[in-house]
N, C-alpha and C positions, 0 to 999 in steps of 0.2 A: 126490355132487356132484361138480362139475367144478373143475378145478385150473389156475391160470394159469401162463405160462410166465415164468421169470426170463430176461429177455434184456437188461435194461438196465444199464449201467455207469454211472460218474460222469459222463461227458460227456453220455449221452443222458437221465438223470435231472436235470442240470442245466439241459440245454434244454427240458425240461418245465416247471420253475420260471420260468424266464425267458420262454418262450411263455404262460406263466399271467400273468404280471405286465407285460410290456411290450407293452400293448395298451389297451384302452377307457380305463383311468385316466390314463394319460399323456399322451392327446390330448384328454380330455374333463372330467377332473375340476377342472383349474384354475378354470374359471370360477364353480362352486358353492362351491368351498373358498375362495375369495377372497371371494366375496359375504358369506360368514360370518366369515372370520378377518380379511379387511382386511389391514391392515399385520402382521399376525401369521402371515401365512402360513407364513414359515418355522417358527415355534414349532409351528403345526399339523403341517407335515411331521416335524418331530422327535418329536412325541408319538407320530404314526401309526407311525414307525419304531421308536421305542423297545417299542410294544407288539408290532410284527410280530416284534421281536427277541426280546422274552419269549416271545411266543407260538411262535417257532422253537425256543427252547431246551427248552421244554417237550415239544412234539411232537417233536424230533430225540430226546430220553431216552427216549420212550417206544416210537417206532420201532425203537430199538436193542434195547428190552426184548421188544417184542411186534411183529416184522414181518410183520404181516398187511395185507391190504386192507382200507381202511375208515376208517383214520385215527382221529378222536377216537371214533367210533361203537365201533370195535373196543375202545378203550382205556377207554371208560366202562362197558363190558360187563365187562370183564376186572377192573378195578380199582375200579369204585364199585358200579354196580347194572345190570341190564339196562335199568331205566327211563332211567338216565342215558345208557346207550347208544344208545337209541331216540331221546329228545332231540338229542342230538348228530347222530345220522344224518339226523333229518329237518331240523334246522337246516342241515346243509350242503347237502342236496338243494335246499331252498328256496332258500337263499342262492345257491347256485351257478346254480340254473336262473334265478333273477333276473338274476345278471351276464351270463349267456348271452342271454337277452333283450335287456338292454342293450347287450351287445355287436352283436347282430343289427342292433337299430335303429340303432347308431352307423353301422355299414356303410351301412345305408339311407340315413340322413343325409346322409353324405358322398358317397356314389355316384350316388343318385338323389333329390334333396331334394322332398319331398313325396309320396314313395312308400316313405317308410321301412318299411311293414308287409310291402309285397310283396317288397322286396329282403331284408329281414330272413327271411322265411318260407323264399326261396331259399337264403340263407347258412346257415341251419340245415339245410337238406336236404343241401347239397354238404359241411358239416362232418361229419355225420352219415355219410355216404356213405365219407368219407376214414376215420373212425374204425372203421368196420365192417371195413375192410380188414386192421386189426392194428395193434398199438401200435407195432412198429418202423416200419413204413411211415409212421404218423402222426407219430412223432417226427422223421423224416427232413425232412418237410414243415414240421415247427415250427421247425427247424434254420435252414432257409432264412429261413423269415419273420423269426425272430429277428435274422438277420444282416443282413437288408433294413432292418427296423426302427431296428435301431442307427444304421446309415447315414443314414436319414433324420433321425432325430434328432441326428447330427452335423453334418449339412448345415445342420438348421436353426439349431443354436446357433451354428455358425461364422458362418453369413451374418449373423445377427441382432447376434452381438457386433460384427463388423467393420462393421456399421451404425451400432451405438451409438457407435464409437470415431469415424468419420468424419464424423458429423453435427455441426453447429453447435451450440453449448451452447445450451440452451433453459432456459426457467425449470421447475424441477421441478413435478411436478403432486403435490398431497399425497394419500396415499393413506389412506382412512378406516379408523381402528384397528376392532377386534371390539367387537361390540354386547356380549359378556359372557363370561365364562370358558366358560360353556356353549356359546356360540356357537363358540370355538376349538375346543373338545371335538367339536363337530359337524362342523365342519371337518375335523378330524383323524379322524373316522369316514369321511367321504367319501375322503380321500387313503387311508386303509387298505384301501378296496376296490381300488388300485391295487397295493397290496403283497400282497393277500391269496393270491396264487398261489403263493408262494415254497415252501409247506409241500404243494403239490400231489402230490409225489412220494410222500410219506406214503401218500397214498390209492392209490398203484400199489404198495404194499409188497411183493405176491407176485409183481410183475413183474420187481424188481429183483435183480441179482446182489449177493451177501454184502451185505445190506442194512445191519447193524451197521455197516460201514463206509461205502458208498454214500450213505444216505439222508444223513447229517450233513454230509458234505462237499459234495455237491449242494445243499444248502439254503443252506449258508454261502456258497458261490460263488454262486449265483444271487442270493441277496440281497446281497450285496456290490456286484456289477455295479450292480444296480438302484438301490441308495442313490446310488452315483456320480451316475448318469443322472438321476435324479430330483433330485437337489440342483442338478445345472447347468440343468435346465429351469425349475426354482422361482426360480433368480437370473435367468434371462432373463426369466421372467414379471413379477417384480416391476421389473426395470429398466424394461420395455415400460410396465408400469402408470405408474412416475414420469414418463417419458416421455410419458404422455398417450394411450396406446392403450385401448381399451375391450374388455374380452373379451367374445366371442360365445360360442354355443353350439358353435363349433368354434375355441377359443382359439387354439391353434398356428397355424393358417391364418391366423387375422386378425392374429396379431403378425406372421406372415411376409409378408404383404401389405402390412403398413405399414412395416417396417423391415427387410425381406428385398428380396425381389423377386418378380413374379409367378410365374416358373418355380419358385421355391424354394415357393411356396404350393402350386403344382400337385403338386409332390412330396410335400409336407406330406399334402395331401388324400389321394393314392395311400397313403401310410404309414401313415396312419389307418385306411383300408380294411383293408390287409393286417395292420396290427396287431390290428385289433378280430378279422379272421379268424382269427388265430394263437390269439387267446384263444377264442374261439368253439368252436375245434377241442378245445384243451386241457380247457374246461369240461365239454363234452359226454362226454369220455373218463372225467374225474373224477367224474361224477355217474353214469355208467353203473357204474363200479366201486364206489360206494359202494352203490348199489341193488344190484349184485351181492352184495356181502358182506351188506347187510340181508337179502337173499333167504336167501343160505345159512345164516344165523342165527336165521332164523323169523320176524324182525320186518317183512318185507315179503313179497310174494308169492313163493314157492319157484319159481315158474317163472322168476323173473329170476335165479336160481343157475346156469341152464345157460350152458355155454361150446361156442362153435363149435369142432366138432373140426377143420375146415379152417385157421381164422384164430386160435383161441386166443382169441377177442373174445366176453364175456359181450352177445352180441346184443342179446338180449332186453331187457337192462336199458339198454344204448345207445339203442335205437328208442325205450323209454320217456322216456329222459333227453330225447331230440331232440323228442318230442311235448309234454312239458311245457315246453321252451324256445319251441316254437312258440305255446304257449299265451300265454305271457308276451308276445311278439311282439304277438299279436293284442289282448290287452287292458290293457297296461299302457304306461307311458311310461318314458323314460330316467330321469327325476329319480324315481319311485315304485321302478323297478327297483333304482337303487344304493343307495337308503336302507333298502330291503328287505334287500338283499344284505349290506350294511354291518352291520345290527343282528343278523341271522340267524348271518351267520360269527362275529362277535364271541360268539354265545352257544355256537356248537360249540366255538369256543377256550376259553371258560370251562370248559366239561366237561373237556377236555385238562388245564388247571390242576388243577381239583379232582382228577384222576385221579392227577398228579405229587405233588399234597399228601397223599393216600391212601396212595401208595407209601411216600413219605418217611416218613411216621408210623408205618408198620408195619415200617421198616427193611429194606426189600427191597433187594436188591444193586443196587448202581449208582444209589441214590436216596438222597444225603446230604442231609442236614437243610437244606444251603445252596441245592439245588435246589427243594426245597419252599418255601424262602423267597421265591425267584425267582419261583416260580410264584404266591404268594401276591400278589405286586406286579403280576404279570401277570393275574390274576384281577381284582383292584381296577380295575385300567385298562381291561378288557373291560366291565366293568359300569358303568364312568363313563363311557364313550363311548356304550354302548347306551342309558343314560339320557339324556344329553344329543341324541342322535338323536330320540329320542321325543318330548322335550320340546321342543326347538328345531326340529327339521327335518320330522318327520313331517308335523304337521299344514298343511304348506305344499307339499307335494310332489304330483307329478300328472304 
């Protein structure tokens, strides 16, 4: 079977996480999340962040103990049962393929409204072509995308805040409260999709130098940056709602039009396309590595375990990942894709928490009881949000 090359350091691995998070969610998640959470948007964001942090602790500890490609797929197989690993692997594949489809459709919605599917298919093809060139090349591209997106979000926030300060005081608009605690949890699920990429580096475990040191540091760094960015954007969104803004399917562009300027709105539109492109690039790479690991483990066709001698990339697995993402673009909608992604990725992390609990109860090295307790809370959080998504959101998406 093929072996992957360890070429990523802390900075490269952090870029992978940032590229996965600073994308579709930060530009598109606020409208559906606010529709369910209302005035409790910040509470939903906090819940999503806490669950993401608990997931990060679990996957980080497992990545140090078992630095292999595949993430929770490998952890489930090693510490629970082969069946648990298979569930995690396919949950990851389904969830991230759905996210890739949502990212591609978002690119289409911003770049050429009315031709979302056509543009989305082109975007998938371009991302796949870049990923097939090798992980170092794709990380370099992602680094440029991350820097650009952070700049766009900074311009957006600064422009809107200065507009809020300069505007004449107006009668505040009351924001409706959440329909129920379940609605807040469903909104947290939507926002969780925006956080879900922080652990992408664990899927690239065999391409990271000194994984026991690199993976946890990269996860913490990328998560910290995104927490700050999302909090700032959430505050801007809430202030805009109080000021009378109506959120559209492109919420940040609409807010920029109302409280920033036409030029800032154009910058935001470009930023959304670039950000979703960065996410798409990272998602196809991550799904490909998981399919590679599953093929090597005998839980997917073994042909997927081959590695290109020239680029060190699992090319067949990458091609399948791209084909699956294209299928989502053809048959799904953004709402459906985001709901499917949230539910299945949380199921993936539930397996990771169970693996941590299993290690802790067996007294494995570097698996103290406190870590098992943390994962117990993480498991409860994952299952609660999955239930909320199924009960509140799923019947209405499309």
